[in-house]
C-alpha positions as CSV (number, residue, x, y, z in Angstrom):
1,M,-116.9,21.8,-113.9
2,I,-114.7,23.7,-111.5
3,T,-115.8,27.3,-111.0
4,T,-114.3,28.1,-107.6
5,V,-110.7,27.4,-106.4
6,A,-109.9,27.8,-102.7
7,F,-106.3,27.8,-101.4
8,D,-104.6,27.0,-98.2
9,L,-101.8,29.5,-97.3
10,D,-98.7,28.1,-95.6
11,D,-96.6,25.9,-97.8
12,T,-99.2,26.3,-100.5
13,L,-98.9,29.8,-101.8
14,Y,-95.5,30.4,-100.3
15,D,-92.7,28.6,-98.4
16,E,-93.6,28.6,-94.7
17,V,-90.0,28.1,-93.8
18,E,-89.5,31.8,-94.9
19,Y,-92.0,32.8,-92.3
20,C,-90.3,30.8,-89.6
21,R,-86.9,32.3,-90.5
22,S,-88.4,35.8,-90.4
23,G,-90.1,35.1,-87.0
24,F,-86.9,33.8,-85.4
25,A,-85.0,36.9,-86.6
26,A,-87.7,39.1,-85.0
27,V,-87.3,37.2,-81.7
28,G,-83.5,37.7,-82.0
29,R,-83.9,41.4,-82.4
30,F,-86.4,41.6,-79.5
31,L,-84.0,39.8,-77.1
32,A,-81.0,41.8,-78.2
33,N,-82.9,45.0,-77.5
34,S,-84.4,44.0,-74.3
35,P,-83.4,46.3,-71.4
36,D,-83.8,43.4,-69.0
37,M,-81.0,41.5,-70.8
38,P,-78.1,43.9,-71.4
39,R,-75.6,41.1,-72.0
40,L,-77.5,40.2,-75.2
41,K,-77.1,43.6,-76.8
42,D,-75.8,43.4,-80.4
43,K,-76.3,39.6,-80.3
44,A,-79.4,39.4,-82.5
45,G,-77.5,37.4,-85.1
46,Q,-76.2,34.9,-82.6
47,I,-79.7,34.4,-81.1
48,F,-81.2,33.8,-84.5
49,D,-78.5,31.3,-85.5
50,T,-79.1,29.3,-82.3
51,L,-82.9,29.3,-82.7
52,W,-82.6,28.4,-86.4
53,R,-80.3,25.5,-85.7
54,Q,-82.8,24.1,-83.3
55,F,-85.6,24.5,-85.8
56,T,-83.8,23.0,-88.8
57,A,-82.7,20.1,-86.6
58,G,-86.4,19.2,-86.2
59,N,-87.3,20.9,-82.9
60,H,-90.5,22.6,-84.0
61,T,-92.3,22.6,-80.6
62,K,-89.7,23.7,-77.9
63,T,-87.5,25.8,-80.1
64,F,-87.4,28.8,-77.8
65,N,-86.8,26.7,-74.6
66,A,-83.9,24.7,-76.2
67,G,-82.4,27.8,-77.8
68,L,-82.4,29.8,-74.6
69,D,-80.9,26.8,-72.8
70,Q,-78.1,26.6,-75.4
71,L,-77.5,30.3,-75.0
72,G,-77.4,30.1,-71.3
73,I,-80.3,32.5,-70.8
74,G,-82.6,31.9,-67.9
75,Y,-86.3,32.0,-68.6
76,D,-89.8,31.3,-67.3
77,E,-93.1,30.6,-68.9
78,K,-93.8,34.3,-69.1
79,L,-90.7,35.0,-71.2
80,I,-91.5,32.0,-73.5
81,A,-95.1,33.3,-73.9
82,K,-93.7,36.8,-74.8
83,L,-91.3,35.3,-77.4
84,V,-94.2,33.4,-79.0
85,E,-96.2,36.6,-79.1
86,V,-93.3,38.4,-80.8
87,Y,-93.0,35.6,-83.3
88,R,-96.7,35.6,-84.1
89,N,-97.2,39.3,-84.3
90,H,-94.1,40.4,-86.2
91,S,-94.4,41.8,-89.7
92,P,-93.0,39.0,-91.8
93,K,-90.4,39.3,-94.5
94,I,-91.8,36.8,-96.9
95,T,-92.2,36.8,-100.7
96,L,-94.7,35.3,-103.1
97,P,-92.9,32.7,-105.3
98,E,-93.0,33.2,-109.0
99,D,-95.1,30.1,-109.6
100,S,-97.7,31.3,-107.2
101,G,-98.0,34.7,-108.7
102,D,-98.2,33.3,-112.2
103,A,-100.9,30.8,-111.1
104,L,-103.0,33.4,-109.3
105,N,-102.8,35.8,-112.3
106,R,-103.8,33.1,-114.7
107,L,-106.7,31.9,-112.6
108,S,-108.0,35.3,-111.6
109,G,-111.0,36.2,-113.7
110,R,-111.5,32.7,-114.9
111,Y,-112.4,31.2,-111.5
112,T,-113.7,32.6,-108.2
113,L,-110.7,32.4,-105.9
114,A,-110.8,32.0,-102.1
115,L,-108.4,31.5,-99.2
116,L,-109.1,29.2,-96.3
117,T,-106.3,28.9,-93.7
118,D,-105.7,27.7,-90.2
119,G,-103.4,29.6,-87.9
120,F,-103.2,32.2,-85.3
121,L,-104.5,35.8,-85.7
122,P,-103.0,38.2,-86.5
123,A,-100.2,36.1,-87.9
124,Q,-102.2,34.8,-90.8
125,Q,-103.5,38.2,-91.7
126,L,-100.0,39.7,-91.6
127,K,-98.8,37.0,-93.9
128,V,-101.5,37.8,-96.4
129,Q,-100.6,41.5,-96.2
130,A,-96.9,40.8,-96.7
131,L,-97.5,38.6,-99.7
132,G,-99.9,41.2,-101.3
133,I,-102.4,38.5,-102.3
134,E,-105.7,39.7,-100.7
135,K,-106.7,41.3,-104.0
136,Y,-107.1,37.9,-105.6
137,F,-109.7,36.5,-103.3
138,K,-113.4,37.0,-103.2
139,C,-113.5,35.3,-99.8
140,I,-110.9,34.8,-97.1
141,I,-111.7,32.5,-94.2
142,Y,-109.4,32.5,-91.2
143,T,-110.5,29.5,-89.2
144,E,-109.2,31.0,-86.0
145,Q,-112.1,33.5,-86.3
146,L,-114.6,30.6,-86.1
147,G,-112.9,29.2,-83.0
148,R,-109.9,26.9,-82.4
149,G,-112.3,23.9,-82.5
150,F,-113.1,24.6,-86.1
151,W,-109.6,24.4,-87.5
152,K,-109.1,21.7,-90.1
153,P,-110.1,18.9,-90.3
154,S,-113.4,20.3,-89.2
155,P,-115.8,20.8,-92.1
156,V,-117.3,24.0,-90.7
157,S,-115.0,26.4,-92.5
158,F,-115.6,24.6,-95.8
159,E,-119.3,24.7,-95.3
160,K,-119.1,28.4,-94.5
161,L,-117.1,28.9,-97.7
162,M,-119.7,27.2,-99.8
163,G,-122.5,29.3,-98.2
164,T,-120.6,32.6,-98.6
165,L,-119.9,32.0,-102.3
166,N,-123.2,30.1,-102.9
167,T,-121.3,27.3,-104.6
168,K,-121.8,23.6,-104.8
169,P,-119.0,21.2,-103.7
170,E,-118.8,19.6,-107.1
171,N,-117.8,22.9,-108.5
172,M,-115.0,23.6,-106.0
173,A,-111.4,22.7,-105.7
174,Y,-109.2,23.0,-102.6
175,V,-105.5,23.3,-103.0
176,A,-103.3,22.7,-99.9
177,D,-100.2,20.9,-98.7
178,N,-100.8,19.0,-95.4
179,A,-102.0,15.5,-96.1
180,V,-102.6,14.9,-92.4
181,K,-105.5,17.3,-92.1
182,D,-106.1,19.5,-95.1
183,F,-108.2,17.2,-97.3
184,I,-110.3,15.2,-94.9
185,A,-113.3,17.6,-94.8
186,P,-113.3,18.7,-98.5
187,N,-113.0,15.1,-99.6
188,K,-116.0,14.2,-97.5
189,L,-118.0,17.2,-98.8
190,G,-117.2,16.3,-102.4
191,F,-114.6,18.9,-103.4
192,S,-111.8,18.2,-105.9
193,T,-108.7,18.2,-103.7
194,I,-105.2,19.0,-104.9
195,Q,-102.0,18.6,-102.9
196,I,-99.0,20.7,-103.7
197,V,-95.7,19.2,-102.5
198,R,-93.1,22.0,-102.3
199,L,-89.5,21.2,-102.0
200,A,-89.1,23.2,-98.8
201,G,-92.3,22.1,-97.3
202,I,-92.4,21.6,-93.5
203,H,-95.3,19.1,-93.3
204,T,-94.2,16.0,-95.1
205,E,-96.1,13.4,-93.2
206,P,-98.1,11.0,-95.3
207,A,-101.9,10.9,-95.2
208,P,-103.1,8.7,-92.2
209,N,-105.6,6.9,-94.4
210,A,-107.2,7.0,-97.9
211,D,-109.9,9.4,-96.8
212,A,-107.2,12.0,-96.0
213,E,-105.4,11.7,-99.4
214,A,-105.8,14.4,-102.0
215,K,-107.2,13.3,-105.3
216,Y,-104.4,15.0,-107.3
217,V,-100.8,15.9,-106.6
218,I,-98.8,18.7,-108.1
219,R,-95.2,20.0,-107.6
220,R,-95.6,23.6,-108.7
221,L,-98.6,25.9,-108.9
222,T,-98.0,26.4,-112.6
223,E,-99.4,22.9,-113.0
224,L,-102.7,24.0,-111.5
225,P,-104.4,25.8,-114.4
226,P,-104.1,23.0,-116.9
227,L,-105.2,20.5,-114.2
228,L,-108.3,22.5,-113.4
229,E,-109.3,22.6,-117.1
230,Q,-109.4,18.8,-117.1
231,L,-111.6,18.5,-114.0
């Protein structure tokens, strides 16, 4: 019987593309207000549009470099690092989807809820604050606090979760989105694993092998409560 449900964050409880959009807008405002770049004044919208086109075209690794090239803005590694910092440290404008809020409210009180997420601090913490979801979770594990080497698919964060909540793996479910890395460790440990496939999801790559596949797949979090009752 499932007594504890742990969630991933990005593209699980909300659409990560919203965060990306918010981050690029923050970078646009930063550049447009930079005293070192007076010619960019009042061009925050143009900067955002350029970065967003790069990202939506599939450039998820060198977005800033390509965007600045397109805008004709000279840069060095120091400026790129600063833009990454602005992106990761901005206060995001993101919202909790209706299906997520409904699921969390329905599950709260019936199950012990937890959050286990990869990602850079304080970006992940700022996302949780912006979504207003901290109240739902008895335990939140940011794997960055354990060390970059313990990001998924490392089992360390899942083992820590079990120890913190004093729960056995057969009583736990992990809900996440990324079939490449999210389910390898919990599958091996004996969790029930559930993949949510959101329409706007960023990570759509298939599982590299059977060991990485989730045991169950859902399309909306409103499908989660009845599924848990069956497990």
